[in-house]
N, C-alpha and C positions, 0 to 999 in steps of 0.2 A: 464709521461713526453713525449712530442712529439718528433718525430725523428729529427725535426729541431734543438731543443735544444741539443739533444745528439750529433748530427753531429757537431754543432758549438762549443760545449764545448770540443769535441775531437780535433778539429782544433786549438782552442785556447791553449789547453794543449800541443799540439805538438810544437807550437811556443814558449811557455813559457819554456818547457823543453829544447828546442834548445838554448834559451838564457842562461838558467842556465848552460848547458853543455859548452857553449862557454866561460863563465866567470870562472867557477869553475872546469871544467873537464880537462882531459888530451887530447892528440891527438886522442886516440881511441874514447872517448866519444864525442868529437867534430865532428869527422867524422861520427860516428853512428847517432848523432842527425841530421847532415846535410843530410845523407841518408834518414832518416825518413821524413824530410821536403820535400825532392825531391820526395819521394814516395807519400806523401800526395798531392803534387802539380800535379803529374802525374795522380793520381786517380781522382782528381777534374776535370782535363782537359778531361779525358776519360768520366766522367759522363756527362759533358756538351756536348761533341762532338759526342758521340756514344750511341747506345742503342742495346738491344737484344743480339744476339750472338757475335757481334763485341765488345760489352762492356765486356762480360764475358771473351772473348779471350784476350782483352786488359788488364783486371785485372790480368789474369793468367800470362801474359808477365811481367807486372809491378812487381808482386810478385816474379817471377823468377829472375828478375834483382836485386830486393832488397835482395833476398837470396844470389846471387852471390856477391853482395857488402858486405854482412855480412861475407861470407866465406873469402873474401880478408882481411877484418878486423881481423877475427879470426886467419888467418895465420900470419899476421903482428904483432898483439897485442894479446897475450894470456891472456884472461880474462874470469872469470866466467860469467859475465853479457852478454858477446858476445855469449857464448855457450847457455845461456838461451834464448837470443833473436833469435838465429838460430833455436832452437826448436820451438819457437812460430811462426817464419816465415815459417817453414816447415808445421805447422798446418794450417796456412793461405793459403799456396800454395795448400795443399791437399783439403781444403774447396773449393777454387775456381775451382780446377780441377774436383772435384766431381760434382759440380753444372754445370760445362761446359759440361762434358761428359754425364751426365744423362739428360741434358736439363731441369732441374728443375728450376722453377722460384724462384727468391730470396725471401725467406719467413722470418718469424720471427726468426727461428733457425739460418739461415744464418746471420741475423743482430746481434743476440746475440753473436755468435761465432766470427764473424768478429770484433765487437766492443771490446769483451773481449781480443782478441789477440792484438788489437791495444793499448788498455790500458796497457796490460801486457808488451808490447814492451817499452812503455814509462816508466813503473816502472823499467825495466831493465836498461835503460839509466840513470834514476835517481839514481839507486843503484850504478852503475858504477861511476857516477859523484861524489856522496857522498863519495865513497871509495877512489877515487883519491884525493879528497879535504882533507879528514881526514889524509891520508898518507902524503900529502904535508905539512899540518899544524903541524903534529908531527915532521917532519923533520926540519921545521923552528924553532920549540920550543926546539929541542934538541941541537941546535947550540949554 
């Protein structure tokens, strides 16, 4: 599969998960999905506007901001999916930091790890949304 299809399928999934979280999730899932959409928009803007070392530094900053946002969510809403998302975001930050410090060009390993972390973050948001949805359905059925 070409990278164009992988890239656009990931962007589509980010938007679909955000819509799912908005309708079925709680406040933590909605905010997490919103953070993920903002992160994707920032990365898209960086990829269009910059290149080389400025792109790598920009990606590092965006990953740091996403991590800070997830930490704020973790402090406010204690949830397992946020903890898993934080671990994945730490891996993402480490990946970008490694490539920035070593001045390595972004290769296939970078793409695989980057995309795997992005899909994993989406799975965390989906799991959190499903959990919240099932708990609210049980509460409605027990009334």
